[in-house]
N, C-alpha and C positions, 0 to 999 in steps of 0.2 A: 583741512584745510582752513575751514570756517571755524573751527576750535582755534587754530591760530591768528586768525582775522580777531577774533575777541579779544586778544591780549595786545595786539599793537598800540590801544591807546595808553595801556596801565605801563607797557616797555617804554613808549616814547616819555611820559610824564614820569612815571618812577626812574627811569634813567636819567632823565633832566634834571630831575632834583638831587639825586645821587653825585651825579658830574658837577652839577654847580656849589654842592655842598663841598664835596672834596678838593675842589679848586680852589674855592676860598678859604679851608682849612691850611691848604698845602700853603698860601700866600702868607697868611697870616703867621704861620711857623716860621717861614724864612724871614719875613720881616719885623718881627717883633720879637724879643726876649720873654722868657715865661714872666708873666706879671706885668708886662710893660703894651704899653699901646698907644693909642692918638684920642684925643676929643675931638668929636665929630659935634656936638652940640652943647653947650652950658645950659640955655634957657629955652622952656620953662622948666625940663627935666634934662638932666646930662646923660649924655647918650654917647658911648665910648666905643671903640673898635680895640679890643684887647686880647693877649694870647693869654689863655688859661686852659685848664685842663680838669676833668670830671670823670673820677673813677665808681662814680655812683650812677642814679638813674635820673629821672628828671627833677629839676632844680636842685641837684646834688643830693639825694636821697640815696640812702643805704650804700653809704661809702665802701668802696673795699670791696665790693660784692660782684665785680666784673663779669664772674661765669655766671652768675642768675641773669644778668642783663644780656649774654648771649645766648644762653637757652630760650629766655622769654623773646628776644628779637627773633631768632629762627624762629619759635613755635607761631608767632603772629605774622610772620614772614610766610609760612605754611597755609595758616589759614585765609590769611589774604589770597593768596593764590587760588585756593580750593573756592573761596566764597566768591571770586570775581565774574568768572561765565555767568553764575545765576543773575547778577545785576546789569547784565547786558543793555536792557531797555532803559535802565534809569541814568541817566549821565552824570547828573549829580552825585549819585551815590558810587559810579564810577571813578570821577573825579577825586572823591574824599580817601577811597580806598587807595586809590594809585599815590595819592600824597603822600598816605600815611606809611606806604610802602617803601618810595622814595626815601622818608626820613627817617626809617627804621633801618634800612640798608646803608645809608649814610652812618649814623652812628654805629653799627656793627662793623662794618668796615674800618672805622677808627678802633673799636674794642680788639678786634683780630688783629689788627697791624701793629697797634700800639700799644695794646692795656688798659686804655682811655680814651676817653672822647675830648677832642679837640672844642673849647667853648671860644667867642671873639666877639659877642656882643652883649654889650653891658649899656643897662638904661636904668636911670635912678639906683636905688637900693633892691631892685628884683636881679635874682641868681643872673650869672652871666648864661646865655644860651647860644647856639648856631641856627645855620638854616634848617639843618637837618632836624631840630626841634619846632621850629616856625612851621615846616609843612606836615608836620604831626600834629601840631594843634591845629593848622586851617583843616586838614583832614577830618577831626574830630568834630569841630565845630560845622562843617559842611555834613557831616553826619548827622548831627544832632538838629541842624536847618532841615535835614531831608524827613527824620523822624517827625518835628512836629509840623510839616508841610502836610504830611501825608496822613498822620495821625486822625481819626476820626470822631466828632463830638459824640458823645453817648446817643445811643438812639432812645429815642421818648416813645415811650406807649402811647398809640390813639386813645382819645377820651373814647368810653363807653358812650355806644348810640342809645337813646331809648328804646327800647321792644316797641314795636309796631301795635297800635292798641286792636283789640279784635271789632270784627265788624259786625255789626246791630244785626238783628234777625231780619230787619227791613230792608237794609244795606245789602245784606248776604241773597237775597231774593231779587232785588232789583239789578243785581249785580250777575246773575245766573240769568235774568232774562235778556240782559245784553245792554242795559241802560247805565247810566252811572249813576252811582248813588248819591241821593239827595245830601245836601249840606246841614248842618243844624238847623231847627227851624229858626227863622228870622223873628226877633221880638217886635212888635209895635210897639208904636209911642202915641 
């Protein structure tokens, strides 16, 4: 039962990302013809909601390799599910993994059901993307932040201490007798 509790946060966040991503993609497909959309903002950078599709990976890389992307998404999903319980105490890392899983599942769902990913956010000349891509990118950013936050600076070696000076025979004799060794003789002026 406690093992199942470890996955509640993962299921809620990843499931929420998946549900929101798929809902917005369905809305875009139902309201805009392919290639058409609506401008939301012109200045300072144009932001558009547009219906687009992508058979490649992130930013349109490796177009036409849907099978590769499906296999990659399945492998990433299995790795995230395997690693997640080990991150039980690190909330930032758990959130990062949950966002990445939700995004991977959102795009995987598209690939399995349609053979391509529906993209709909267009900002300036940047490639068109979707909410799953945003979740994956945020998860990677949080993962990097966690790595930087917990990385320790290199340890500096302690400066070597000078060896203790050996006691003179006079100091050794007085030390053995129980009296404190006399300091260096004072110079008279």
